[in-house]
N, C-alpha and C positions, 0 to 999 in steps of 0.2 A: 504493500500500500504506500509505503514511503517513497518507493521508486516511481510509482505512478504520479505521486504528488510532485516529485522533482521534475518529471517529464512534463507535467501540465504547466508548472511554473516556467520551465525553459521554453516551451512552445508559446505560452502567452507573451513572454518578453520578446521572443523572436517575431511574433506576429505584430506586436505594437511597434517595434523598432523598424521593421520593414515597411509597414504601412505609413508611418510618419515620415520616414526618410524618402520613400518613393513618392509620396504625395507632395512633399516639399519640392523635390526636383521637378516633378511634372508641373506643379503650379508655376515654378520659375520658368519652365519651358513655355508654358502657355502665355505667360505675361510677356516674355521676350518676343514671341511670335506676334502678339498683338501690337507691340511697339514697332515692329518691323514693317507693318502694313502702312501704306500711304494711299490716301490720307488717313490719319489716325481715326479710329472709331471709338466711341464711348464703350468702355468695358465695365462689366459687373464683376467685382472681385469675388462676391459670394458664389456666383455661377462658375467662375474659374476654379475656385477652391473645390466645389462639388465635383466638377469634371475631373480635376486632378485626383481626388479621393476615389472616385469610381474607377479610374484607370489603375490606381495603385492597389485596389482591393484584390483583384486576381493575382497580382504579383505577390502580395502578402500571403494569399492562400497557398500558392505553389511553393514559394520560398520557405514559409514556416513549416509546411508539411515535410518538405525535404530536409530541413534542419532538424525537425523533431524525430523523423525516422532515423536520421544519421546519429542523433544523440542516443536513441534507444539502442541502436546497433553497437555503438561504442561502449555503452553500459554493459551489454551482454558479453562483449569481447574482453572487457576488463581494461580498456585503454584509459579509463578515468579513475583508476585506482582498483580497489577490490571488485571482483566480478559481481555484478548485481543482475541476476537473471530476470528478464522480462519476457513473457511469452507474447506471441504475436497478436492473439485476439484482444487482450486488454489494451495493448498499445493502439490497435486499430480503432477500438471503440472510444478510447480516451481522446485520441487526436480527432476522430471524426465528429464527436459530439462538440468538442471545443471549437473546431473550425466552423461548424454549422451555426453555433450560437453566435460567434463573433461576426461571421459574414451576414447572418440575418439581422442582427442588431445594428450593425453599421449601415447596411443597406437601407433599413427602415429609417434610421436617423438621417441619412442623406436625403431620403425621399421627403421627410418632414421638413428638413432644412431648406429644401428647394421651394417650399410654399411660402417662405418668408419674403418680404418685399426687399429686393436688393437695392443698394445705393450705387448709382452710376459714378464712374470716375473716368476722367480723360487724361491719358498719359501724354506727356510731351514727346513729339516725334524726335527720332534720332537725326543727327546731322544738321548742317546749316546750308546756306546758299552755296551753289556750286557742286552739290552732291551729284556723283555719277552713279546711275543705276543701270544694270545690265540684265538682260534675259535672253538667252540663246545668242543670236547675232545682233540683237537690237540694243542700242545704248541711248540713254536719256540723261541730259544734264539739266538739273533744276537751277534756274537763275535766281530764285528767291528761296525763302524758308520752305522746308519740306511740307510743313503744315498747309501751305497754300496749294492745294491740288490743281487749281486752274490758273496758276501763275505762269509766267513765261518760261519756255523751255526750248532746248535744242535736241532734236531726235536724229539719230543715225540709224537708218534702216538699210539693210543689204540691198544693193542694186539701185539705190536712189540717192540723190544728193542730200546734203545736210538740210534738215527741215527746221526752220525757226518758227515757233508758234508763240506769238505775244500773248495770246489767250486762246487755248484749245477749244474754242466754241465757234459756232457759225457755220455757214454752208460750205466754206472752202477749207475747213479745218477738221481733222479727224482726232478724236480723243483717244490717245494711246494709253492703255492701262499701265499704271506705274508698277514696276516690279518691286518686290520687298527689299528692304535695306539689306545689303550683304554683310550682316552682322556676325554670322557663324557659318561654319562649313557643315556639309551634310555628314551624318553619321554613317558608319559602315552598314552594309546591307543587312547583315545578320542582326544588328541591333535594331534597325528600322523595322525589319520583319517581326521581331519579337514584340516591339512596341505596338505594332498594328494588331497582332494577335491578342495581346493583353487588352487593348482597347475594345476589340470585338467581344471578348469574354465579358468585360465590364458591361457592355451593352446588353448581352444576354442576361446577366444578373438583373439589370434594371428592367428589362422587358418581362422577365418571369415574375419579378416582384409586383409589377403593375397588374399582372393577371391574378395575383393573390399569393398567399403564403404557401398553399399546397404545391402549385407548379414551381415556385421558387425552391422549396426544400427538396422536391423530387429531382430537379435538375442539379442543384448544388450537391445533394446527397449522393447521387449517382457518380458525379465527377469526383467527389472526395473518396468514395468507395474505391474507384479505380486507382486513384493516386496512392492511397494508403496500401493498396494491394501490391504495389511495386516496392515495398520495403525490403524484399529479399535481395534486390539489386545492391543494397548497401551492406550486404553480408557476403558478397561473392568472393572476396579475397581478404587477405590480411593487411592490406594497405587502405586505410580509411580515406585518404585523399583520392586514390584511384576509384574507390567505390562511390565517393561523392561526385566525381566527374561523370561516371556512368549514370548516376542518378539524375544529374542535371540534363544529360542527353535524353534520358527516358522521359523526364518531365517536359522537356522542350518538344519531344515528339507527341506527347499527349496534348499539349497546347496547340500544336499544328493540326492534330487530328480533330480537335474540337472546332477549330476554325473551318476545317474542310467539311465536317458534317453539318455545320450550321450555314454553309453557303447557300444562297437562294437556288442555285442550279441543283445542288444535291437534295435540298428539300423538295423541289419539284419532282426530282427522280423518285424520291420516297413516296410522294403523293401518287404518282402515276403507277408505281409498282404495287403499292399496298392496295390502293383503290378501296374496294369494298370487301377485300379478302379478310382483313382483320379489323375488329371493332376497336381500333386504337387511334386516339387523336394524334395528329402529326407532331404536336409539341412533346409527346411522350416517346417519340422514336429515338432521339439522341440519348436521353437517359437510359433507355432500354439497351442501347448498344454499349454504353458505358458499363452497365451492370453485367452484360454478357461477357465483355472482355475482363472485367474484374473477377467474375466467377472462374473463368478459364485460368487466370493468373493464380488465384488462390488454390484451385485444384492442382495446378502444376507444383506449387509450393508444398502442398500437403503430400503429394506423391513423392517428391524429393525427400521430405522429412521421413516418410515411412521407409524409403529405400536406405537412407543413412542409418536409421535406427535398426533396421534388419542387419545391416553390415556390422554395426557395433556389437549386436548380440551374437553374431556368428564368430567374431573375433574373440569374444569372451569365452 
């Protein structure tokens, strides 16, 4: 019981740290992207915070489950001092219940927070007169402050001479959309793809919560069941760091699988394939697939456990 309490405390701290850290970074990213847009648009800090927290919630779920499973595996292996045996079912139940409680409570809190009246704030645009903006092969030089979206400008368009627009309005002028301020470089592809998948997972949580608590907990519970079933990966070898790396790859694969199954094209395929064959709502298809894979993984783990136990008895 003491070991489960330690695991629950470690998981709770991991969840809170990951959620707060990821939400802060995402909030900063959203604010910077808002400042880069020209002309600047009034922003709502509350909505930006809610969007950042919703994006960070799936990351906290995946990351805290991975760290919790790794902590339980290291306890069993004796890497944290004296060996403290924790069987798989209590670990899965403990982590599953905690993550569902945290995810449901935070999602509901964000939903209620979104009903509050936000306060608009206007950020000062970056740069000054003479700023050069580029997009593909088109370049625009703003001759006044960037906040004056209809101020004079010089545009360089491929295949055409330099175009001076004292005011980009009127029958002989074309309004050229201003590119964002070149404030930062693009992230690597694998980081951008992971950020997109996390954002889509956050939208799934939000959509299921709007349908009600039962659809939300069915979807989140099936996903958590599949994730905690992969705890055996963190016990494959005697090198905890290698096991953790394999666990990260496995969790990244589940995140990609979740995005794939929730794609509109795949949902249409499910709808056309199932049709009237099964009395199952389309929203229950993805959780059912998660549960199916989770059962297969647990069955494999149980068979491996029986095989090892039989070998140990034969050696004795």
